[in-house]
C-alpha positions in Angstrom: 127.6 136.6 109.4 125.8 137.9 112.4 129.0 138.2 114.4 130.6 140.2 111.6 127.6 142.5 111.4 128.1 143.2 115.1 131.7 144.2 114.5 133.7 141.1 115.2 136.4 139.8 112.8 135.2 136.5 111.5 136.9 133.5 109.8 134.6 130.7 108.6 135.7 127.3 107.4 133.6 124.6 105.6 134.5 121.9 103.2 131.5 122.7 100.9 132.5 125.1 98.1 129.0 126.4 97.5 128.6 127.4 101.1 131.9 129.2 101.1 131.3 131.0 97.8 127.9 132.2 99.1 129.3 133.4 102.4 132.2 135.3 100.8 129.7 136.9 98.3 127.4 137.9 101.2 130.3 139.3 103.3 131.5 141.3 100.3 128.0 142.6 99.5 127.6 143.8 103.1 131.2 145.0 103.4 131.8 142.8 106.4 135.1 142.0 108.0 134.7 138.2 107.4 136.5 135.7 105.3 135.5 132.1 104.5 137.8 129.3 103.6 137.0 126.1 101.8 139.0 123.5 103.6 138.8 120.3 105.6 138.9 121.5 109.2 141.3 118.7 110.1 144.0 120.3 107.9 143.8 123.9 109.3 147.0 125.1 110.9 145.9 128.2 112.9 148.1 128.9 115.9 146.7 130.9 118.8 144.9 133.3 116.5 141.3 133.3 117.9 139.6 134.4 121.0 136.6 132.1 120.3 136.1 129.1 118.1 132.4 128.4 117.4 131.7 124.9 116.1 128.4 125.1 114.1 126.1 122.2 113.2 128.3 119.6 114.9 131.3 120.5 112.7 131.5 116.9 111.4 132.3 115.7 114.9 130.9 112.1 115.2 130.6 111.8 111.4 134.2 111.0 110.5 135.8 107.7 109.9 136.9 107.0 113.5 137.5 108.5 116.9 141.1 109.5 115.9 139.7 111.6 113.0 137.1 113.2 115.3 139.8 114.0 117.8 141.7 115.9 115.1 139.0 118.5 115.1 139.4 119.1 118.9 143.1 119.4 118.4 142.7 122.0 115.6 140.3 124.0 117.8 142.6 123.9 120.8 145.6 125.0 118.8 143.6 127.9 117.1 142.6 129.4 120.4 144.6 132.2 122.0 145.6 131.6 125.7 142.3 132.1 127.6 140.3 131.6 124.4 137.0 129.8 124.5 135.6 126.9 122.4 131.9 127.0 121.9 129.2 125.3 119.8 125.9 126.4 118.3 124.3 124.2 121.0 125.8 126.4 123.7 124.3 129.5 122.1 120.9 127.8 121.8 121.0 126.8 125.4 121.9 130.4 126.4 119.0 131.8 124.4 116.7 129.3 125.8 117.7 130.1 129.4 117.3 133.8 128.8 113.8 133.3 127.5 112.9 131.2 130.6 
């Protein structure tokens, strides 16, 4: 939501319906340019649509059935990024904030 509040176009994906419903309601209430999709990340078919893909709260990586399933997430991220786009995680943001504070 914070990225949308700062003027960025945002698409969020999660497999949990209640999270998606809440996020869509909040975006509508604040009139934000953000949409949230309830879907398993492994089945997303974006193709070079995003400048940044931010993987929050591990994004299920490491929690799936096996390494092949975990690798599907990385493939989806890579395919969703425009040429020159950047993958990132909330851990990257936490490290940046921490280094700025130091």
